[in-house]
C-alpha positions as CSV (number, residue, x, y, z in Angstrom):
1,M,10.3,27.7,-11.0
2,K,11.5,26.4,-7.6
3,H,8.8,24.9,-5.0
4,P,10.3,25.7,-1.9
5,T,10.4,22.4,0.9
6,A,11.9,21.0,3.2
7,V,14.4,18.0,2.2
8,V,16.7,15.6,4.2
9,T,19.8,14.9,2.1
10,P,21.1,12.0,1.9
11,K,18.2,10.0,3.2
12,P,19.4,7.4,6.0
13,R,19.5,4.0,5.1
14,T,16.4,2.8,6.7
15,R,12.6,3.0,6.3
16,L,11.5,6.2,8.3
17,R,8.8,6.8,10.5
18,R,5.6,8.5,8.2
19,T,3.9,9.7,11.3
20,L,6.2,12.1,12.3
21,V,6.3,14.3,9.2
22,L,4.5,17.4,9.3
23,G,3.0,20.0,6.6
24,A,4.8,18.3,4.2
25,V,1.9,19.0,1.4
26,G,1.2,22.3,1.8
27,L,5.2,23.5,1.7
28,T,5.5,21.6,-1.9
29,A,2.3,23.3,-2.9
30,M,3.8,26.6,-2.6
31,A,5.9,28.0,-5.1
32,W,8.1,31.1,-5.4
33,S,6.7,34.4,-5.7
34,G,7.2,35.8,-9.2
35,C,8.2,34.0,-12.3
36,Q,12.1,35.2,-12.5
37,R,14.9,32.5,-11.7
38,K,16.1,32.9,-8.4
39,E,19.1,31.8,-7.3
40,A,18.7,28.9,-4.2
41,T,18.5,30.2,-0.8
42,E,19.0,27.5,1.8
43,L,20.4,26.2,5.2
44,V,22.0,23.1,5.4
45,A,22.4,21.8,9.0
46,G,25.2,19.2,9.5
47,V,24.4,16.8,12.6
48,S,27.3,15.0,13.4
49,T,29.0,13.8,16.8
50,Q,32.0,12.5,18.3
51,V,30.2,10.6,21.0
52,Q,29.7,6.4,20.6
53,V,26.9,5.3,18.1
54,P,24.5,3.5,19.3
55,R,25.9,3.4,22.6
56,D,24.9,6.8,23.3
57,L,22.3,8.2,20.8
58,K,20.4,6.0,18.9
59,A,17.9,8.3,17.4
60,V,17.4,11.8,16.1
61,R,14.7,14.2,16.5
62,I,14.8,17.1,13.7
63,D,12.3,19.9,13.8
64,V,12.1,22.8,11.4
65,N,10.1,26.1,12.9
66,L,9.9,29.2,10.6
67,G,7.8,32.0,12.1
68,G,6.5,30.5,14.9
69,F,4.9,27.6,12.7
70,N,6.5,24.0,12.9
71,F,6.6,22.8,9.3
72,F,8.9,19.8,9.5
73,C,9.2,17.3,11.9
74,K,11.3,13.8,11.8
75,S,12.9,11.0,13.6
76,Y,15.6,8.7,12.7
77,R,17.6,5.9,13.6
78,V,21.2,6.8,13.6
79,Y,22.1,3.0,13.4
80,D,20.7,0.7,11.2
81,G,23.8,-2.4,11.0
82,K,25.8,0.6,10.0
83,V,26.4,4.2,11.6
84,Q,24.2,6.7,9.8
85,L,25.9,9.8,10.8
86,P,26.9,12.4,9.9
87,R,23.7,13.7,7.8
88,T,22.5,17.0,6.8
89,L,19.0,18.7,6.3
90,G,18.5,21.1,4.0
91,T,15.6,23.7,4.2
92,L,14.2,26.6,1.8
93,P,12.2,29.7,3.0
94,I,8.5,29.7,1.9
95,D,8.2,32.9,-0.1
96,D,9.9,36.4,-0.2
97,S,7.5,37.6,2.7
98,K,9.3,35.0,5.0
99,F,12.6,36.2,4.7
100,G,12.7,38.5,7.8
101,Q,11.1,35.9,9.7
102,P,13.9,33.7,11.7
103,I,14.1,29.8,11.2
104,T,14.5,27.5,14.8
105,I,16.2,23.9,13.6
106,T,15.8,21.7,16.6
107,I,18.0,18.6,16.7
108,A,17.4,16.3,19.6
109,G,19.3,13.0,20.4
110,F,17.7,9.9,22.0
111,Q,19.3,6.7,23.5
112,E,16.3,4.9,22.4
113,E,15.3,3.6,19.2
114,P,11.7,5.3,17.6
115,E,10.4,1.9,16.7
116,G,8.2,0.5,20.3
117,S,9.6,4.0,22.0
118,D,6.6,4.7,24.2
119,L,8.5,8.5,24.3
120,E,5.5,11.0,23.2
121,A,8.3,12.9,21.4
122,F,8.7,10.1,18.6
123,I,4.7,9.8,18.5
124,N,3.4,13.5,18.6
125,C,5.4,16.5,17.2
126,T,3.0,18.9,18.7
127,A,5.5,18.1,21.7
128,P,8.3,20.0,21.5
129,P,11.5,17.7,22.7
130,R,13.0,18.2,25.7
131,V,15.6,16.5,28.2
132,D,13.5,15.3,30.8
133,P,13.9,11.6,31.5
134,S,11.2,11.6,34.8
135,A,8.0,9.5,33.7
136,A,6.1,12.5,33.4
137,G,8.4,14.1,31.3
138,R,8.6,11.2,29.1
139,K,4.6,12.1,27.9
140,D,5.5,15.6,27.6
141,G,8.3,15.1,25.2
142,G,10.8,14.2,27.2
143,G,13.3,11.6,27.5
144,A,15.8,13.2,25.2
145,R,20.0,13.0,26.2
146,V,20.4,16.1,24.1
147,L,19.4,18.9,22.6
148,R,20.5,21.7,20.1
149,R,18.9,24.5,18.9
150,S,19.7,26.9,16.4
151,R,18.1,30.2,15.2
152,Q,18.5,32.8,12.1
153,P,17.2,34.2,9.4
154,Y,17.8,33.3,5.6
155,L,20.6,35.3,3.7
156,R,19.0,35.6,0.4
157,E,20.5,33.8,-2.6
158,K,23.1,31.7,-0.2
159,I,23.3,28.4,0.5
160,L,24.8,28.2,4.3
161,F,26.3,25.8,6.2
162,L,25.1,25.4,9.7
163,P,27.0,23.0,11.8
164,M,24.7,21.5,14.4
165,P,27.2,18.8,16.4
166,I,26.0,16.8,19.3
167,K,28.4,17.3,22.0
168,Y,28.7,14.9,25.1
169,S,29.2,18.0,27.2
170,C,25.6,19.0,26.4
171,F,24.1,15.3,27.4
172,D,21.5,15.6,30.1
173,V,21.4,19.3,30.5
174,D,17.9,20.6,30.2
175,C,17.7,23.7,28.6
176,A,13.7,24.5,28.6
177,N,13.6,27.9,27.4
178,A,12.9,27.7,23.3
179,D,14.9,30.7,23.0
180,Q,18.3,28.8,24.4
181,T,20.4,26.0,23.4
182,C,23.1,23.8,25.3
183,K,26.8,24.6,24.4
184,G,29.5,23.6,26.2
185,G,27.1,22.4,29.2
186,R,25.4,25.5,29.8
187,C,22.1,27.1,28.7
188,V,23.0,30.0,26.0
189,D,21.1,32.1,23.4
190,N,20.7,30.0,20.6
191,A,20.9,32.6,18.1
192,T,23.4,32.3,15.4
193,D,24.7,35.2,13.0
194,P,23.9,34.0,9.4
195,E,26.9,36.5,8.2
196,T,29.4,33.8,10.1
197,L,28.4,30.8,8.1
198,P,30.3,29.5,5.2
199,E,28.7,28.4,2.1
200,Y,27.3,24.7,1.9
201,R,30.0,22.1,0.8
202,E,29.3,18.4,1.2
203,D,33.2,18.1,2.4
204,L,32.3,20.4,5.6
205,I,30.3,17.8,7.0
206,D,31.3,14.4,5.2
207,G,35.0,14.9,5.7
208,S,36.0,13.8,1.9
209,G,37.8,17.3,1.6
210,G,41.5,18.2,2.2
211,N,40.7,20.3,4.7
212,C,39.3,17.5,7.0
213,F,40.9,16.9,10.3
214,N,43.1,14.1,10.3
215,V,43.4,12.9,13.9
216,K,46.3,10.5,13.7
217,L,48.1,13.4,12.2
218,C,47.2,16.0,14.2
219,T,46.6,14.5,17.4
220,A,49.5,12.1,17.9
221,G,52.0,12.2,21.4
222,A,49.1,14.5,22.7
223,L,50.3,15.4,26.4
224,P,48.7,16.8,29.6
225,P,49.1,20.5,29.4
226,V,50.3,22.7,33.1
227,T,47.4,24.6,34.7
228,V,48.0,28.4,34.4
229,D,44.7,29.2,36.3
230,A,42.4,26.6,37.7
231,E,40.0,29.2,38.4
232,T,39.5,30.1,34.5
233,C,40.6,26.6,33.5
234,T,43.9,28.2,31.2
235,Y,46.6,26.1,30.7
236,A,49.4,26.2,28.2
237,V,51.5,23.4,26.5
238,A,54.5,21.8,28.5
239,N,57.6,23.3,28.6
240,S,56.3,25.8,25.8
241,A,57.4,29.3,25.9
242,S,53.8,29.8,26.3
243,A,53.9,28.1,29.9
244,P,54.5,30.4,33.0
245,P,57.9,29.7,34.0
246,L,58.7,27.4,37.0
247,P,60.2,27.8,40.3
248,N,63.9,27.4,40.4
249,G,65.4,24.0,40.0
250,V,62.1,22.4,38.8
251,T,61.6,20.4,35.8
252,L,58.5,18.9,34.3
253,P,58.6,15.2,32.9
254,F,57.6,16.0,29.5
255,P,59.2,16.8,26.5
256,P,59.2,20.3,24.6
257,P,56.2,20.8,22.0
258,A,56.8,18.7,19.0
259,G,55.0,21.8,16.9
260,P,54.2,24.9,16.9
261,G,50.1,24.3,16.6
262,L,47.8,23.3,19.3
263,N,44.6,21.3,19.4
264,V,43.1,20.2,22.9
265,I,41.3,16.7,23.5
266,V,38.9,16.0,26.9
267,A,38.4,12.9,28.0
268,Y,34.7,13.1,29.8
269,D,33.7,10.6,32.8
270,G,36.4,8.8,33.2
271,G,37.3,7.7,29.6
272,F,33.8,7.1,28.4
273,T,33.7,9.6,25.6
274,E,36.5,11.6,24.3
275,E,36.3,14.7,22.0
276,I,38.6,16.9,19.9
277,L,37.7,20.7,20.6
278,D,36.7,23.2,18.0
279,V,38.9,26.6,18.9
280,E,35.6,28.2,19.3
281,K,34.6,30.3,22.8
282,D,31.1,28.4,24.0
283,E,31.7,25.1,23.7
284,G,35.4,24.5,23.1
285,F,38.7,26.5,24.0
286,T,39.8,29.9,23.0
287,I,43.7,31.4,22.6
288,P,43.3,34.4,25.1
289,D,46.6,35.8,24.1
290,P,48.2,35.9,20.6
291,T,51.5,36.4,22.0
292,K,51.2,32.7,23.6
293,P,49.7,30.3,21.1
294,Q,50.3,27.0,22.9
295,Q,48.3,29.0,25.8
296,F,44.5,28.2,26.2
297,T,41.4,28.5,27.8
298,L,38.6,26.3,28.0
299,S,35.2,27.8,27.2
300,P,33.0,28.8,31.0
301,G,31.0,25.4,30.5
302,L,33.7,23.1,30.2
303,C,35.5,25.0,32.6
304,D,32.6,24.3,35.0
305,L,32.7,20.4,33.5
306,V,36.4,20.2,34.9
307,K,35.4,21.5,38.3
308,G,32.1,19.4,38.6
309,K,29.9,22.2,39.3
310,M,28.1,24.9,38.1
311,P,28.1,28.6,39.0
312,D,25.3,28.3,41.2
313,G,27.2,25.2,43.1
314,K,25.1,22.3,41.6
315,P,26.8,19.4,40.3
316,T,27.4,19.5,36.6
317,A,25.7,16.4,34.6
318,H,29.3,15.1,33.4
319,R,32.9,15.7,34.1
320,I,35.9,16.5,32.1
321,T,38.4,14.2,33.6
322,A,41.6,14.7,31.4
323,I,43.0,17.2,29.1
324,R,45.6,16.9,26.5
325,A,47.5,19.3,24.2
326,A,48.6,18.4,20.7
327,T,51.2,20.4,18.4
328,L,51.3,19.5,15.2
329,C,48.7,21.2,13.4
330,A,46.7,23.9,13.7
331,A,43.4,24.3,15.7
332,K,40.9,22.4,14.5
333,S,37.7,24.9,14.0
334,K,34.1,24.0,14.2
335,F,33.7,24.1,10.1
336,Q,36.4,21.5,9.8
337,P,35.1,18.2,10.1
338,L,37.2,14.9,11.1
339,C,38.3,12.9,8.1
340,K,36.1,10.5,7.0
341,N,37.0,7.3,8.7
342,D,38.2,9.4,12.0
343,Q,34.5,10.2,12.1
344,L,33.6,6.8,12.2
345,A,36.2,6.2,14.9
346,A,35.1,8.5,17.3
347,M,31.7,6.7,16.9
348,G,33.1,3.9,17.9
349,A,32.8,2.3,14.8
350,N,35.2,1.0,11.8
351,D,35.6,2.2,8.5
352,K,32.8,0.2,7.3
353,G,30.5,1.7,9.7
354,D,30.7,-1.7,12.0
355,V,30.0,-1.1,15.5
356,G,31.1,-3.9,18.4
357,N,27.9,-3.8,20.5
358,P,25.2,-2.9,18.4
359,N,22.8,-4.0,20.7
360,V,23.7,-1.6,23.7
361,S,21.0,-1.5,26.3
362,P,19.7,2.3,26.1
363,Q,20.5,2.4,29.9
364,C,23.8,2.6,29.5
365,K,25.7,5.6,31.3
366,A,28.8,6.3,33.0
367,Q,28.3,7.4,36.7
368,E,30.7,9.4,38.8
369,L,31.1,7.4,42.1
370,S,30.9,9.5,45.6
371,S,33.5,8.4,48.0
372,A,31.9,7.3,51.0
373,P,31.4,9.5,53.7
374,S,34.8,10.1,56.1
375,A,35.5,12.3,58.8
376,L,38.9,13.6,60.5
377,M,39.6,15.1,63.5
378,V,42.9,17.4,63.4
379,V,44.3,17.7,67.0
380,V,47.4,20.3,67.1
381,D,49.4,21.6,70.1
382,R,48.8,25.3,71.0
383,T,51.9,25.5,72.9
384,E,54.9,27.9,71.9
385,R,56.6,24.9,70.7
386,M,54.5,25.3,67.7
387,N,54.9,28.9,67.0
388,D,56.5,29.1,63.6
389,F,53.6,26.3,62.2
390,Y,50.5,28.5,62.8
391,G,48.5,30.5,60.3
392,D,48.8,29.9,56.6
393,K,52.2,27.8,57.1
394,L,50.7,25.1,59.0
395,L,48.2,24.4,56.3
396,Q,50.9,24.9,53.5
397,T,53.5,22.7,55.0
398,T,51.3,19.9,56.4
399,F,48.1,20.1,54.5
400,G,49.7,21.4,51.5
401,L,46.6,21.8,49.0
402,S,45.0,18.6,50.1
403,L,42.1,20.4,51.7
404,S,40.8,21.7,48.0
405,D,41.6,17.8,46.5
406,P,38.2,16.6,44.9
407,A,39.1,13.4,46.6
408,F,38.2,15.0,50.0
409,Q,34.7,16.2,49.2
410,S,32.7,13.6,51.2
411,T,35.3,14.2,53.8
412,K,34.0,16.1,57.1
413,L,37.0,18.1,58.9
414,G,37.4,19.6,62.5
415,L,40.2,21.1,64.6
416,L,40.7,20.4,68.5
417,E,43.8,22.2,69.8
418,F,45.4,21.1,73.3
419,P,46.0,21.4,76.0
420,T,43.6,23.8,77.6
421,P,44.6,27.5,78.8
422,A,44.2,26.4,82.5
423,G,46.3,23.1,82.4
424,N,43.2,21.1,84.3
425,E,42.1,18.9,81.6
426,C,42.6,15.8,83.8
427,A,40.3,17.1,86.5
428,T,37.7,18.5,84.0
429,N,34.2,16.8,83.4
430,P,32.9,16.3,81.2
431,N,36.0,16.4,78.9
432,P,36.7,19.8,77.2
433,F,38.2,18.4,74.8
434,L,34.5,16.9,73.6
435,S,33.9,20.7,72.4
436,P,36.6,21.4,69.6
437,E,37.6,24.7,68.4
438,V,36.1,23.4,64.9
439,P,33.5,20.3,65.0
440,P,34.0,18.3,62.2
441,T,30.3,19.2,60.9
442,K,31.6,20.8,57.5
443,L,33.0,19.0,54.5
444,A,36.8,19.9,54.2
445,A,36.7,22.7,51.5
446,D,34.0,24.2,53.4
447,A,35.7,24.0,56.8
448,R,39.2,24.9,55.7
449,K,38.3,28.8,56.1
450,D,37.1,27.9,59.8
451,I,40.5,26.6,60.8
452,V,42.5,29.0,58.8
453,A,40.6,31.6,61.1
454,E,41.2,29.9,64.0
455,F,44.9,29.4,62.9
456,L,45.0,33.1,62.4
457,Q,44.1,34.2,65.8
458,L,46.8,32.1,67.4
459,T,49.5,33.9,65.0
460,S,48.1,37.2,65.9
461,K,48.1,36.5,69.4
462,Q,44.7,37.0,69.9
463,K,44.6,33.9,71.5
464,P,47.8,33.4,73.4
465,L,50.2,30.5,72.7
466,L,50.6,28.1,75.8
467,P,53.9,27.9,77.8
468,A,55.7,25.4,76.1
469,A,56.8,23.5,79.3
470,Q,53.2,22.6,80.0
471,D,52.1,19.1,80.5
472,L,50.3,18.0,77.3
473,N,47.8,14.8,78.8
474,L,47.5,13.7,75.2
475,D,45.3,11.1,76.1
476,R,42.2,13.6,77.2
477,A,42.8,15.2,74.0
478,L,42.8,12.1,72.1
479,E,39.5,11.1,74.1
480,G,37.7,14.2,73.1
481,A,39.1,13.5,69.3
482,Y,37.6,10.1,69.8
483,G,34.2,10.7,71.4
484,T,33.6,13.7,69.2
485,L,34.0,11.3,65.7
486,A,32.2,8.8,67.4
487,A,29.3,10.6,68.1
488,L,28.6,11.3,64.3
489,G,27.2,8.2,64.1
490,P,28.0,4.2,63.8
491,A,31.0,3.1,62.2
492,D,29.2,1.7,59.5
493,A,27.9,4.9,58.4
494,F,31.5,5.9,57.4
495,N,34.0,4.8,54.9
496,K,36.7,5.9,57.6
497,R,37.2,8.4,60.4
498,G,40.4,9.5,61.8
499,V,42.3,11.6,64.3
500,L,45.4,13.5,62.8
501,L,47.7,14.4,65.4
502,I,50.2,17.3,64.8
503,G,53.1,18.4,67.5
504,N,56.7,17.8,68.5
505,H,57.0,16.9,71.7
506,D,55.9,14.9,74.7
507,F,53.9,12.3,73.4
508,V,53.5,10.1,76.6
509,K,52.4,12.4,79.3
510,K,48.6,11.5,80.3
511,C,46.0,11.7,82.5
512,Q,45.2,8.2,83.1
513,A,47.1,4.9,83.6
514,L,46.6,3.7,79.9
515,D,49.3,4.1,77.6
516,L,48.2,6.0,74.3
517,P,48.8,3.4,71.7
518,V,46.4,0.8,73.7
519,L,44.0,3.8,73.5
520,A,44.8,4.2,69.5
521,A,44.3,0.3,69.2
522,Q,41.2,0.3,71.1
523,Q,39.3,3.1,69.1
524,K,40.5,1.1,65.8
525,T,38.8,-2.0,66.9
526,Q,35.6,-0.8,68.6
527,N,34.5,2.6,66.5
528,R,37.0,2.0,63.3
529,I,38.5,5.4,64.0
530,F,42.2,5.5,62.8
531,T,45.1,7.5,64.4
532,Y,47.6,9.0,62.5
533,A,51.0,11.0,63.7
534,V,53.0,14.2,62.4
535,L,56.1,15.9,64.2
536,L,57.0,19.2,63.2
537,G,59.7,21.1,64.7
538,K,63.0,23.1,64.1
539,E,65.4,20.9,65.9
540,G,68.6,20.7,64.1
541,V,69.0,17.0,65.7
542,P,65.5,16.1,66.5
543,D,64.9,14.2,69.6
544,P,64.4,10.5,68.7
545,N,62.6,9.1,72.0
546,V,59.7,11.8,70.3
547,A,59.9,10.0,67.0
548,L,59.8,6.5,69.0
549,Q,56.5,7.7,70.6
550,A,54.9,8.9,67.7
551,E,55.7,6.0,65.8
552,A,54.0,3.1,68.6
553,L,50.9,5.5,68.3
554,A,50.6,5.5,64.8
555,A,51.2,2.1,64.4
556,A,48.8,1.2,66.9
557,G,46.1,3.1,65.4
558,A,46.7,2.8,61.6
559,P,43.9,1.1,59.3
560,D,44.8,-2.5,58.3
561,P,47.3,-3.7,56.8
562,V,49.7,-1.9,58.7
563,P,52.4,-0.1,56.2
564,A,55.6,-0.7,57.5
565,P,57.5,1.3,59.6
566,P,57.8,4.3,59.9
567,V,54.0,4.8,60.4
568,A,54.2,8.4,61.9
569,F,55.7,10.9,59.7
570,D,58.3,13.0,60.7
571,A,58.5,16.6,59.2
572,R,61.4,17.7,61.9
573,S,63.7,18.5,59.4
574,D,61.9,18.5,56.1
575,T,58.3,20.1,56.2
576,S,57.4,18.5,52.9
577,V,57.1,15.0,54.9
578,G,54.1,16.9,56.2
579,A,52.5,17.5,53.2
580,R,52.7,13.8,52.2
581,A,51.3,12.8,55.5
582,F,48.4,14.5,54.6
583,Q,47.9,13.5,51.4
584,K,48.3,9.7,53.0
585,V,45.4,10.5,55.1
586,V,43.4,12.1,52.1
587,R,43.8,8.7,50.3
588,D,43.2,6.6,53.5
589,L,39.7,8.7,54.1
590,A,38.8,9.3,50.7
591,T,39.4,6.8,48.4
592,C,38.9,2.7,47.3
593,V,35.5,3.4,49.2
594,Y,32.4,4.8,47.4
595,D,28.7,4.5,47.4
596,Q,26.9,2.9,44.9
597,P,25.6,5.0,42.3
598,P,21.7,6.4,42.2
599,P,19.2,4.2,40.1
600,P,18.0,5.3,36.7
601,A,15.3,8.4,36.6
602,G,11.8,6.3,37.1
603,S,13.5,3.6,38.9
604,Q,13.8,2.9,42.9
605,T,16.3,0.2,42.1
606,P,20.3,0.8,41.4
607,L,21.9,-0.7,38.3
608,E,24.5,-3.4,38.9
609,P,27.9,-1.5,38.1
610,E,29.9,-3.2,35.1
611,T,33.0,-1.5,35.3
612,L,35.0,1.0,36.9
613,T,37.4,3.4,35.1
614,Y,39.4,6.3,36.0
615,V,42.1,8.4,34.0
616,N,45.5,9.8,35.3
617,P,45.3,12.8,34.4
618,L,49.1,13.1,33.9
619,A,49.6,10.4,31.5
620,P,50.6,11.1,28.3
621,G,47.8,10.0,25.2
622,D,48.4,7.3,22.8
623,P,51.6,8.1,21.0
624,V,49.6,7.4,17.6
625,T,46.3,8.6,17.8
626,G,46.6,10.8,20.8
627,K,43.7,9.1,22.8
628,V,43.6,9.5,26.6
629,Q,44.2,6.3,28.0
630,T,41.8,5.2,30.4
631,I,42.6,2.6,33.4
632,T,39.9,0.0,33.5
633,L,39.8,-2.2,36.8
634,A,38.7,-6.0,37.0
635,R,35.7,-7.1,39.3
636,N,37.1,-9.7,41.8
637,P,34.8,-11.5,44.3
638,G,37.7,-11.8,46.4
639,C,37.3,-7.7,47.1
640,T,35.2,-7.7,50.3
641,S,36.9,-5.3,52.8
642,E,39.7,-2.7,53.4
643,S,41.9,-5.1,54.2
644,S,41.7,-7.5,51.2
645,T,44.5,-8.3,49.2
646,A,42.7,-9.3,46.3
647,S,43.4,-7.1,43.5
648,G,40.3,-5.3,41.6
649,W,36.8,-4.3,42.8
650,G,33.5,-5.7,44.7
651,Y,30.2,-4.5,45.6
652,D,28.1,-5.9,48.2
653,G,24.9,-4.3,47.0
654,K,25.3,-1.0,48.8
655,R,29.0,0.4,47.8
656,I,32.1,-0.3,45.6
657,R,35.3,-1.0,47.4
658,I,38.4,-0.9,45.1
659,C,41.1,-3.4,46.6
660,G,44.9,-4.5,46.9
661,Q,47.1,-3.5,43.9
662,A,44.1,-2.1,42.2
663,C,43.6,0.4,45.5
664,E,47.4,1.5,46.0
665,D,47.8,2.1,41.7
666,L,44.8,4.6,42.8
667,R,46.3,6.0,45.4
668,T,49.5,6.3,43.5
669,V,47.9,8.3,40.8
670,I,46.5,10.5,43.1
671,R,50.0,11.1,45.1
672,T,51.7,12.0,41.7
673,V,48.7,14.6,40.8
674,S,49.2,16.0,44.4
675,D,52.9,16.2,44.1
676,F,52.8,17.6,40.6
677,A,50.3,20.2,41.6
678,A,52.7,21.1,44.3
679,L,55.4,21.6,41.8
680,T,53.5,24.2,40.1
681,A,51.9,25.7,43.3
682,Q,48.1,24.8,41.6
683,P,45.6,23.1,43.0
684,A,45.5,19.0,42.5
685,L,43.6,17.8,39.4
686,A,40.5,15.6,40.1
687,V,40.7,11.7,39.9
688,P,37.2,10.8,40.0
689,V,36.1,6.8,39.5
690,F,33.2,6.2,37.4
691,A,31.2,3.3,37.1
692,T,29.4,2.2,34.0
693,T,25.9,0.8,34.4
694,G,23.0,-0.8,32.2
695,C,25.7,-1.1,28.9
696,G,24.9,-4.7,28.4
697,P,22.8,-5.8,25.6
698,A,19.5,-4.9,25.1
699,P,17.1,-7.3,25.9
700,A,15.8,-9.3,23.0
701,G,12.6,-10.0,21.6
702,P,10.0,-8.0,18.9
703,S,9.5,-4.6,19.7
704,P,5.6,-3.3,20.3
705,V,5.1,-1.5,17.2
706,N,2.4,-1.9,14.1
707,P,3.5,-4.3,11.4
708,D,4.6,-1.3,9.3
709,G,6.9,-0.4,12.0
710,G,4.9,2.6,12.9
711,A,4.0,3.9,16.3
712,Q,0.2,3.5,17.6
713,S,-0.5,6.5,16.7
714,D,-0.7,9.0,14.3
715,A,1.1,13.0,14.7
716,G,-0.3,14.5,11.5
717,S,-4.1,15.1,10.5
718,G,-5.6,15.7,7.9
719,A,-4.4,18.0,4.6
720,D,-1.5,19.5,6.6
721,S,0.0,16.0,7.2
722,G,1.9,14.4,4.1
723,P,3.4,11.2,3.6
724,S,6.8,11.3,4.7
725,D,10.2,10.3,2.5
726,A,9.9,6.6,3.6
727,G,12.3,4.6,1.3
728,T,15.4,3.4,1.4
729,D,18.5,3.6,-0.2
């Protein structure tokens, strides 16, 4: 007769901690009811991952709960000189009376090893594991980086395979409710229908069968998809029959699909981690329309990671920074493992299970950098000469889609209209332009609707446009804009502050004797407020004098190093120049200077950045492996200010700066992404920069553990606590 028990197969190749097993003796002593031989009834949980081992994952704790009783609890190192994943856990029911009761399997992943750790989760099995990095959490089951649960009943006389992948999308997501698990970055019900599970075969986990997913064969030549619907994260293979039609004359710089299949690869956190997705609704992708087999929608949680925001507006723990689509194979399913050597490669190991940096610190993380705060005041001509450019048309032709650009997320935006209706700005004190129509107190994405509302009032004549011949007296408007920006705080509290002047005539009329270029140069020197100019108009032959006036103003107020002429943007004959102007302003204000990452949990001291990376979302994947290609920037001690020409990045203890050619390269990527978005009439993709911190080798020295490798305290007690399967292979 069979004896129900909880077993781990195969054994890890390391000595296991005997203190973390509960109830083993009691379980093995119980027999099936009756003497008739029965077919085995079992759930085999398969633990696998595509994160880097041991960089991101050093240990797992496995709990098995049957009918409310936790009868198995054990921790395992997943790297012991060799990568120890994938692995399986097999469970058997206790007796026939337990068949109706659910069995819950919990896998918690940790970035530190059990030996020598002070985590209560490694010491006490009565403390359920949690994703809580706080000091208090570490004493109450917290400290896990990732947690996955699955609750299901047994199917009588079936040995079912239950995949339990550890996915980066769920790292640092705390699903504290015991009835929930994380999938795709969201907390969802942890119930699994056993009828959907296949019967267990070893090749479902170890990648040894002919049905395994061959990465090189199936992801070679992966390319960026085109956006179909940014809100739902629906994409299509570029130049495929499933892609939406493009405007006349528009072509995409990608070849047609190489095959009829579809697989999706995503890169997280600037290339820190990469994953081949399953075709699966909660943590992969779906094909919503069977008639468009190369169009796909990311799961809702993964879509959050693309946007960087949860439905409640809070930032996601991590970001998807690149998506690639490959077409050579049918979509990978969740029951299709990577082939054996591909599994090792995905975890950062060679085909022998060796890794390059086995002693990486447990504090190693990639952190998205936030652009240092900036502010922009848009100063726009309110006369009838600008009539055709108000309303949404001005936003589209001049601003383009840049207000929704993620690079603008740290920039406050305001609007000032000039001249005054009464035309008495020269004699009015205080300066009437110190009270702008839209004060620069909101971030760009939120200020956009206020600016649109203001322009619609002008378009609908609720606010009449002023006569074309009215004097503009531009110096008073500029003084008001400069004063409003200066009132926001000291210059060193910002990356940059800028004034964007939009008009098409009279860039010289003023109230005071001071020339406008001199005024702009003073603000640049004294307050680090820069000046940009854009000309809009319908003239068949634009007045060259206006261009000269705008050029002098923009050159005097431009950030250093001043670019080669023309510095002002003349969009009077080509409105697309206006869109490029605003993109230029976005790049100047919102890129290449970033606040330092926050300190790790439980610390007041930020970690020194070690590397800076980002991903070009439009660059093709590696032609052989399909891997997303990461751009890694070199640290350069010569990068100390915005005028530094040394290429690379520098850190002054407060802010991180990218200088020289490295900054220009980043801005070129952002410009290319913005131009591509304009071609497809979709919002621009994000190009966030990430810093890795704490990824150096772990401190050397012995761990504070007992000589036998166990922890100081024992999680078991009395007859309910049996010996562990602590041998070595």
